[in-house]
C-alpha positions in Angstrom: 12.3 9.6 -15.1 15.9 10.2 -16.3 18.9 8.2 -17.3 22.3 9.8 -17.2 20.6 13.2 -17.0 18.5 12.6 -20.1 14.7 12.1 -20.2 13.7 8.5 -20.9 11.4 8.2 -23.9 7.9 6.9 -23.0 8.2 7.9 -19.3 4.9 9.9 -19.7 3.0 7.2 -21.5 0.4 5.1 -19.7 -0.7 1.6 -20.7 -4.2 0.4 -21.5 -6.0 -2.1 -23.7 -9.2 -2.4 -25.8 -11.2 -5.4 -26.9 -11.7 -5.2 -30.6 -12.5 -7.8 -33.3 -12.0 -10.6 -30.8 -8.5 -9.4 -29.8 -7.3 -7.8 -26.6 -5.2 -5.0 -28.0 -2.7 -3.2 -25.8 -1.9 0.5 -26.3 0.1 3.3 -24.7 -1.1 6.9 -24.6 0.2 10.3 -23.6 -0.6 13.9 -24.3 -3.7 16.0 -25.1 -5.2 17.6 -28.2 -6.0 16.1 -31.6 -5.8 12.3 -31.7 -2.7 10.8 -33.4 -2.8 7.0 -33.8 0.6 5.3 -34.4 1.0 1.8 -35.9 4.4 0.2 -35.3 6.7 -1.6 -37.6 7.5 -5.4 -37.8 9.8 -5.1 -34.8 6.9 -4.4 -32.5 5.9 -1.4 -30.4 9.0 0.7 -29.6 8.7 4.2 -28.3 11.2 6.9 -29.3 11.9 10.5 -28.4 9.7 11.4 -31.4 6.7 10.0 -29.6 7.4 12.3 -26.6 7.7 15.3 -28.9 4.5 14.5 -30.6 2.7 14.1 -27.3 3.4 17.8 -26.5 0.9 18.7 -29.2 -1.3 15.7 -29.7 -3.0 12.9 -27.9 -0.7 10.1 -29.1 -2.0 6.5 -29.0 0.4 3.8 -30.0 -1.1 0.4 -30.4 0.5 -3.0 -30.2 -1.1 -4.9 -33.1 -2.4 -8.5 -32.6 0.4 -11.1 -32.8 3.2 -8.7 -31.8 5.1 -8.2 -28.5 3.6 -10.2 -25.6 0.2 -10.6 -27.2 -1.0 -14.1 -28.0 -0.1 -15.7 -31.4 -2.4 -14.3 -34.1 -3.4 -17.2 -36.4 -6.7 -15.6 -37.5 -5.7 -12.5 -39.5 -5.1 -13.5 -43.1 -4.5 -10.2 -44.9 -3.4 -6.6 -44.5 -6.9 -5.2 -45.2 -8.2 -7.5 -42.5 -5.6 -6.3 -40.0 -6.4 -2.7 -40.9 -10.1 -3.2 -40.1 -9.2 -4.7 -36.7 -7.1 -1.6 -35.9 -9.9 0.7 -37.1 -12.2 -1.0 -34.6 -9.7 -0.6 -31.9 -9.5 3.1 -32.5 -13.3 3.3 -32.5 -13.5 1.5 -29.1 -11.5 4.4 -27.6 -14.3 6.7 -28.6 -12.3 8.4 -31.3 -14.3 9.4 -34.4 -11.7 11.2 -36.5 -7.9 11.1 -36.1 -4.5 11.6 -37.6 -2.8 8.4 -38.6 0.9 7.5 -38.6 2.5 4.2 -39.6 6.1 3.0 -39.5 7.4 0.4 -42.1 5.0 -2.6 -41.7 2.6 -0.3 -39.8 2.6 2.2 -42.7 1.3 -0.6 -44.9 -1.5 -1.2 -42.4 -2.1 2.5 -42.0 -2.5 2.9 -45.8 -5.1 0.2 -45.9 -6.9 1.7 -42.9 -6.9 5.1 -44.5 -8.4 3.7 -47.7 -11.1 1.9 -45.7 -11.9 4.8 -43.4 -11.5 7.9 -45.6 -14.1 9.9 -43.6 -12.3 9.3 -40.3 -8.6 9.9 -41.2 -7.7 13.6 -41.1 -4.0 13.2 -42.1 -1.8 10.3 -43.0 2.0 10.0 -42.4 3.8 7.0 -43.8 7.3 6.6 -42.2 9.6 4.3 -44.3 6.5 2.6 -45.7 6.9 -1.1 -46.5 3.9 -0.8 -48.9 5.6 1.4 -51.5 8.6 0.0 -53.4 10.0 0.8 -56.9 9.2 -1.9 -59.5 11.5 -4.9 -59.2 12.9 -3.8 -55.8 13.8 -6.6 -53.3 13.0 -6.2 -49.6 16.1 -5.5 -47.5 17.8 -8.5 -46.0 21.0 -9.5 -44.2 22.2 -9.9 -40.6 20.7 -7.7 -37.9 23.6 -5.3 -37.8 23.4 -4.7 -41.6 19.6 -4.3 -41.4 20.0 -1.7 -38.7 22.6 0.2 -40.6 20.4 0.3 -43.7 17.2 1.2 -41.9 18.3 3.7 -39.3 20.3 6.9 -39.3 21.7 6.1 -35.8 21.6 2.3 -35.3 23.9 2.7 -32.3 21.0 4.3 -30.5 18.6 1.3 -30.9 17.7 -0.6 -27.7 19.0 -4.1 -27.9 16.6 -6.0 -25.6 13.5 -3.9 -24.8 10.3 -3.1 -26.6 8.4 -0.5 -24.6 9.1 -1.4 -21.0 8.8 -5.2 -21.5 11.1 -7.9 -22.8 10.1 -8.9 -26.3 10.2 -12.6 -27.2 10.2 -13.9 -30.7 7.5 -16.5 -31.2 6.4 -18.8 -34.0 3.2 -18.1 -35.8 1.5 -16.1 -38.5 3.4 -13.0 -37.5 7.0 -13.2 -36.2 8.3 -10.5 -33.9 11.4 -9.4 -32.0 13.6 -6.6 -30.9 16.6 -5.0 -32.5 19.1 -7.8 -33.1 16.5 -10.4 -33.7 14.4 -11.5 -36.7 11.4 -9.3 -37.0 9.9 -10.2 -40.5 6.2 -10.8 -40.9 5.8 -14.3 -42.2 2.3 -14.0 -43.7 2.7 -14.8 -47.3 -0.8 -14.8 -48.8 -1.1 -13.6 -52.4 -3.2 -10.5 -53.2 -5.6 -10.5 -56.2 -4.6 -8.0 -58.9 -7.7 -6.0 -58.2 -6.5 -5.5 -54.6 -3.0 -4.5 -55.7 -4.4 -1.9 -58.1 -6.3 -0.2 -55.2 -2.9 1.2 -54.0 -2.7 3.4 -57.1 -6.2 3.6 -58.5 -8.3 4.4 -55.5 -11.1 7.0 -55.3 -9.9 10.7 -54.8 -7.9 11.1 -51.6 -8.6 14.4 -49.7 -6.6 14.0 -46.5 -3.2 15.5 -46.1 -0.6 12.7 -46.7 3.2 12.6 -46.4 5.5 9.6 -47.0 8.9 9.8 -45.3 12.0 7.8 -46.3 15.7 8.1 -45.6 18.5 7.4 -43.1 20.2 10.8 -43.1 19.7 13.3 -40.3 18.9 16.8 -41.5 18.3 19.9 -39.4 
């Protein structure tokens, strides 16, 4: 499939779903080779050219986490560790024992918890603009949609304005809010974490898998 002579991202991806932890969890998949699981950001599942490039070398599985996109409202999940356990079960239901893991923004926070919980299964970890790691005293970004896009993306003009995957994405009320570019997409869960849980980010047992955090809005060759 092409538009104006250019390949359309996600054209090769096929949709499916798994039943895990009481949720029906959609996913899209393409490619062959080592499994690469991707967890999306707070804006929901949105494929890019990067997914297509990765699918040339890996079996890419991108999940839509419970409470996002067109999935039912998620009023049950109460913490990030709980969401990570749900997603680990979803991966297991696909028959995948070990895998590479990539998370974007909010999804990077989930991926980091999953990797801590499933050390023996995660071969490598990539955290893209991770929401979990901020300098001390830093405030989360805020502002109108146009300003948020400018601060978070190198090329905000390339963002789709109305589509997530191939379906219209509708914001809903509930424990997780969601939306596409140009709409509010901030997780509204505000539970407090005990100090013992917060310390686990920094004082965990030895981590042996290859890990790479990625930040920035500048394009470099």
